[in-house]
N, C-alpha and C positions, 0 to 999 in steps of 0.2 A: 187349386190348392199348392202350395209350399210346404214342403216338409225340408227341415235345418238338418243338417247333420257333416257336425264338425267342420265347418269352415266352408261347407258347399251350400249350394240351395236348389233343391231338384224340384221342378217343376212337371206337375202331372197331368194329361189331357182332360179335359170334363169327362170323358167316359170312363177313368180308371187305369191303373197302370196296363192297359193293354200293350204299350209300345216302351221299350228301353227309355227312361226318363235321361234327360239331357243335363251335366251336373255342370253349376257356372261356379268357379271358384270364389271364395268369397274375397279375395285382394283384387280379382277383377273388378267385382261389385262395386267395392271402396275406390278402386282406381275412376270408374266410372262416374261414380256419385260426386266425387269431389273434381273431375273435368266437369260435369254439367254445374254444378255451381261456381265454378271459377266464370265459365263459360256466360251463366247469367250475372256476375260479379260483373264482368267485360262490360257485356251489353249495358246493364244499368249507368257504369261509369260514362261509356258513351255518348249513352242516349241525354243524360245528363248535363253532359259539356255541351253540346246542341242546343238546349233550350232557350240560354239567355241568349246568344248571336241570334236565334230565329225570334225572339220575342223584341229583341231590337232594333230590325228590320224594320219594324212597326214605329218607330219614334218620328214626332212631326217636330224637327229641330234644326235648326244652324249651327253647326258642330263647329263653326268658326268664332262663336259668341260665346264668352265666357261662362255666362249665365246659364246657356243651354247646354255646354259642358258639366256643368257640377248639378242641373238638373236630370239629366241622362244616366252621370253615374248613380246620384239616389235615387233614380228610377231602378237601373239594374240591380243597386244593391236590395231595396224593397223587395224585387221579385226572387235574388238570392237568398235573403233571409227566410220568407216566406217556403219557399218548395226546401228549403233547408229544416225548416221546424218541421213541416210535414214529415219527413224520414225520420228526424229525432222524435216523432211523437209517436209513430210507427212503433219504434225501440220500446218508449216507454209502455205502451199500448199492449207488447207481447210481451212486457213483465207479467201485465194483470189478467192474459187471456192464457187459457190451459195449463196454467201451471208452467206458465214459462217457457214451452216447449218449441218454439217458434221466436223465441229470443237470438238466438246466435243468428238466424238468418236474418231475422231484420237490421242485425249490427251489421251485418257482411253488407247487405246494401245499403245501409244507410252511410258507411265509412266509404263506398264506392261512387255513391251520389255525390257526397259530400267532395271528394275529389273531383270528380267531373264539373260540378257545379263551380270551383272554384277558377279551374283553367277556362269554362265558359264564360265566366265574366270577364276575363282579359280579353277574351274573343269579343265578347260583346262590346268592350270598349272600342276596340278596333272596328268594330262595324259602326259604332256613331262616331268613332275620329275620322272614317272613309265615307261617309253617309252623303250621297250625291256628287262621288266624282267615282268612275270607274278604273281609276290606276291606282295600281300598289303604294304603299307608301317608300315615295321619295320618286316615284314615278318611275324614270327611264335614268335617273343620276346615279350615280353613287355605286356601291356593290348592287343596288337595286337593277339598275339600266345593265348592269353585266351579266346578271345572273339572267336576265331575261333575254339578251343576245345570245349568251353561249344556248340555252335552254331552243333557243328556236334556231339555231345552227345543228344543234344534236337531233331535232324533232326531222330534220330535214335531211338528215343522212350523214351531215359533213362535221369535221368534228370540233370541238368547243374550241375557244379561244385559249384554253387553260388546261394543258393535259391533266394537272396536278389536281385541279379543282375538282374535288370529291362528283363522283357521274352520277350518284343517286338523285341528290336535289333536280339535276338538270334534267334527267331521265323523265323524271316525277311530274315536273311541270309541262314539261313537252308532251307526253301522253295525256297529261289532264286537257290541257289547252287545245290538241287535237279531238279531244272526246264529248268536251262540255264547252270551249270557248270559240271554236272554228279555226283553231289553231295560233290564236291571238294570247300569247305566251304573256304578255304587260298585263291585260285585264286577269286571267288564269291565275299571274302572281298573288293578285289582292284576295282571291278567295284561298290561295291557301297558306296565307299569311295569317288569315281569320281562323280555317280548319287546324292549321299546325298549332297556332296557341291553343285553341280547344282542346286538341289532342295529348296536349304536355299532362294534365292533371292522371286520366286513366291511363298514359302508359306508364309514367315513374311509380302512380300506385299497382298497377298488374304486377311490375319489375320488385317492386319491396312484396308483395303477398308471397313470392318466390322464398323469402324468411319469413316475415313477421305476421303475426295475426293482424285482422281487419284495422281494427281501432290503432293497433301500433305501425302497422303500414302506413297510415293516415300522418299521425301524429310524429313518428321517428323519422320518417323516409319523405312522406309526399308535402308538410309543412316547410321543411327545411329548403328544397328545392324549387320554393316560391321565390326564395329573394333571387332566382336567375329566372324564371319567365320572361319573353321575349316575343313580342309580336312581328318584329321587323324581320329577321331570319330565324324564325321558329325551330330549325332543322338543329342546328348546332348547339344550342343548349340543352334541348330534349335529349340530345347522344349522351351529353355528359349527365344528365341524370339519372338515364338508363341505365350506361354504361356500368355504373357504381355498385347497385345492386347486383347486376348480370356478374361478374367478375367476383363480387363476393362470393355468391352461390356457385359460382363454378369452383373455387376454391374449397368451400364447403365440401362440395361433390367429391374434389379430388382428394380430402380430406380421409372420405368414408368409401372410395373406389374399390379399396385392398380387400373388401367386405363382399360386393356387390356380386350379383350374376352379370354374366359376359355379355348378355343382350341390354337389359336396362342401362348397365356400363356403357357400351358403344353407342346407343343409340343417343343417350344422354349426354354424352363427349361429343359427339354430330351434332347435335342441337344447340349446344353452346357455340360450337364453332362457326356455326351458322349463323346464328343469331348475330354472334360479333363480327362476322365478313360486313353482314348487313348495314352496321354500325359504322365499322369501318370505311365503307362505300357513301356514307350520307355525312360523316364528317372524320376526320383523323387525328388531328390536334389532340384529341385528350391521349389516345394511346399513347402518342411519345411522349406526354408529362407521367403518363400511370406507368408504363413499363418497367420500370426499373422495381418499384413498389410490390407489383403485382409477381413478378419473378421472384422475388424474397419471398414472398408469400407463400409460393406455389413450390418451392422447395423447402421452406419451413415445416407445409403442412402435407407434403409429398405421404404417402402410406410404407417410409420405411420401415415401420417396426411390425409391417404385417408378413411378414416372411419373404421367401424369394416370389411367392405366386401373386400376393399382394402387390410386391413392388413391380411387379408384370404386367397387372391389373392397371396400377396407377399410369405405367408407360403408356399403356393404349388406350386408357382414357384419354392423356395429350393427346398421344397418335390422331387418334380420331378426330379430336377438336381443330388439331392445326391441319388434317387435311379437310375438313370442310370446310375450314376459313378460306383454304387457297383455293377449293374449287369456287367459291362465292367473290371471294377478293384479292385471289392472287395478283392477276391481270394488273389491277390498280396497284397492287402493292410493287411490283417490279418497275412499273413506272414512277412511284415514291422513289424507290432506292436509287433509281438512275436520275432520271428528271429533277425530282425534286431537291437534289443535292446540289443543284446548280441554280436553282431558285432562290434569289434574295431578297426580303424585305427591305426595302429601305426607306418606308412610309415613318417616318417618328411622330407619334401620336403626343396628346396630352400627359399620360401615364407613362412615356419612356423619359421625362423628366422630374419624376414623382421619387422619391424614395423607393427603392427596390424592394426592402421588407415590406412596406403597408400595401397591403392587399385587400384590406378590408372592406373596398367600397372601390366600384368601378362606376367612374362617371362617364363613360363611353369617351366617345372620339370626340363629342360636340359637348364639352363638360357645362357648356354656358358661364356666367359670371362667377368666378373664384378667386375668393381671398387667399388667405394662407390654406394651403394644402399640404400636406394631409393635416386637419384639423389638431391642434395640440391638446396632447392628453395630460392625465392628470401626474402618470408616473413615466416621469423621463421621456415625456413626450408621447408617450402611449397611453391610447384610451382605456375606459372599464371595459367596453365591448372585446378588445383584445386581450386582456390579462383572465377573461372571462372566457372564451376561448382554448388558451393557453393551458387553463386551469383545468378546463374539458378536456381538452386530449390527453393529460396526465393521469385523471382521474379515470379514462376509459378507460387506457392501457393498464392503470394498477387493478380497475375494476375486472375486467375483461382480457386479461392479456393471454388466456388459455383459448378464447374465441377467435375464432376465423374471420368473421365477421368484424371485430374491432379491430384485429392486428391486420388487415386488408385494408381496412379503411386509413388507419393510420400510416401504413407504407405507403400509400397512395398520396397521403398531404405530405408526406416524406421526401417522394421520389420530386413528385411537382415544383417543391419547395427549393431541391437540388438543381433540378434543372432549370429554374429562372433565375436562379443566382446562376449560374455556369454559362447562358445565354447572358444576360447581362455583362457580365464581366469581361466578355468579349466584344460587347456593343462599341466601342470606341474603335477598337483596332478594327475590326470589321467593318464599321459603318452603317450596320446593318443591324433590325431589332428582332426578326425572325419571329411576332408573334409572342414573345415569351410575356405579355402585362397580361395575355389570353390568361394565363395560368391562375390569374385574378381569382377568375370563377371555381376553378377547380378544389382551391385554398378554403376558399368561403364555403363551398360546399360541403367538403369533407370534414372542415373544422366544425360548420353547424350539424354536420351526422354527428361527431364523436360526443356533442354536448348532449344531444338529446340520446345517445345510448346511454350515455351516465344516467340520466333520468329511467330507461329501460332497465339497465344492468340494477339499480338499485329498487325500484319496484319487483323486480322478480326477486330479489331477496327478503323484498319486505313480506310477499306471499307464500315464499319457502317457512319463513319462519312463522307465519301466521298458520301453518297446516303443518308443522314438525310438531312429533308428540312432545309431552314436557318429562315422560320416562315412559319405561315399556310397557307399565300396567295402565299408564294413563290414557285415555284418549286423545285424538287428534285435535288440536284446536283450531277453531273455522274461526269467519268473522265475528261469530255470535259472543259475545263477553270478551272481545279484545280490543273494541275501543273503534274498530275499523268498518265504517259502512261496507255493506256488500258489494259483490262484483259488479251489479245492476246498476247501482247507483253509480260507482265511478266510469261505467262506460259512457251513462247518458249525461252528467259531468262533462266528460272529456270532450262527448261529441260537441257539446254547446259552447265548450272556450274554442273548438276547433273551427265551429262556423263562424265565430267574431273574429278569432285570428287571420282565419282565411281570405274571410269578406272584406276584412280591413286590410290585408297584403295587396290584397287580388286589384280592390280598388283604385290603391297607390300606383300598382304598376299597371292599371288602364289608363291612369290620370297623366303619366308620363307620355304617352302619345294624342293627347287632346293636342290639337292641331293651334299652333302660337308661332309667332312670328321670331324666332329666338336662337340661340347657337346651343340648342339643346334637342334630343330624340323628338322634341315636339313639331321641329322642322319637316318630318319626314311627312307627315301628311300635310301639312301646309303647303308645302311644294304639289303635293296631289291635287289639291283644288286647284291650280294655278296653270294647269298644262291644258293644252288645245285637245279635244278628245278627237278620235279617228275619222269624224263625222266635220270637222272645222268647229264644233260649238265649244263653248266653254261650260265646264262641269256647272252645275246649278248654284253653288254658292262662292264662285268666284270672288274674291274681294273687287268688287267695282264692276263686276260684270266682266273683266278683262283677264286673258291669258295668255300664253305663250306656248312655244315649244317645248322649253326646257322648263319651264314654269319661272315661277318668282324666285332668282338666286341673289337678288339683293342683300339676303340674309349673311351673304361671304362678308360683307363689312362690318358685321360684329365682331368677327374673329383678330382677337387682338396675338 
């Protein structure tokens, strides 16, 4: 039996109140309930991310044949759509059953599942592209070869070939190889390319869930991120798309720190610091591009107006975050501050010869056949997509200039833009590029987020107006009689639209890794099918049954 009394639930033994009852605070029950639901959401998202790659392992096709590639993409799309429709159907069914009591729960799970299925689609595409070869994309060539070599050294207790390269991917690959691949880091890297791509959707979804509800996290956080999903080196782009919501959530927490209790305040600060430390160990470049903007947002939303105690709590929150960050990543930070200053990037790529103000599409280091680039736009050489992005940035600031989420993302956009132009402006003098073109990804992601947040903010305003009383004595207006459909219809419609959007985007991103002998990312899995295996045999679908130690490198003749 349970007796509720002013915020506590007292659980009595079956025999009656013979022993003192233990009171469970309602706040703790709420936290436990939310924690359980988030855990279940995470479980659904990660499980959904693995379904399509596992199903793709059973496809019988030659991944070097274009018709087979198209058939493989269609087979993945079919399974993606059917599984997604099952979850959306569950949401629609929840509206009708038991008065819609389980509608919110079904919505949570459907949103999490779509996020996982979408990145699982790209991972399944990598499974198809690498079907028949044990090698990772590009084998032991280029970045892939260096990562495999450095991870092997780390696994054997030796220093990697580059002290400034993020250590987390190397240690992860080394340990994974020891546990599951008998120490073979090359073959293990193939597994992690697939698993890393699959984890992309669940990770970004869960990070945005710190700020938004399930459907909004999927629509305004996850969907823009899929412009950047990468199956070759998935960890770098994953850090970017999770770093943005984590930094936004940290600024939001900082703005509220002046009125919080000490224990949750310090725990939350330490949690953010440790999480940022792990991401810094995984890929540090985004921190450099974002630092100026995040510092501005932190100063703007520091609890200056909460009195002396509030300012002390704000400083304590930041101190706990910094301490935890240094515990996790302090050693690597010192390496970056010392040896990182002397590390120079002299590798001029395709984008280094492009107008530095153009960032809206990254054609990778292997752009393929390129005519006029950037493509000519209608307005002074600028296309419609750029205009929409800039208008979205301005509109987001206009509608949400008092919201830490909008201001922080806009500040990160501006910070990356300034750093990009600063480094590019010194390129001729120093003859180095210092990876400045990688700001493309941050600028694009933040720009897409700001456009999405315009829709988010407008929808919130519309919802407020629908429920606002017309007068003090008039009843509150609801969706009935206003001409707007109910919330349930909006959720189901949004999920259907997102199913098609994410399915189409994921198919496109998976297609760019389908093997082909050309100067694009498609050459990466092509080379993997032409490298001699460890036992001396050729991969199953090696062209003409021939292979070599380094694989087919004749594609280099396509580069102009």
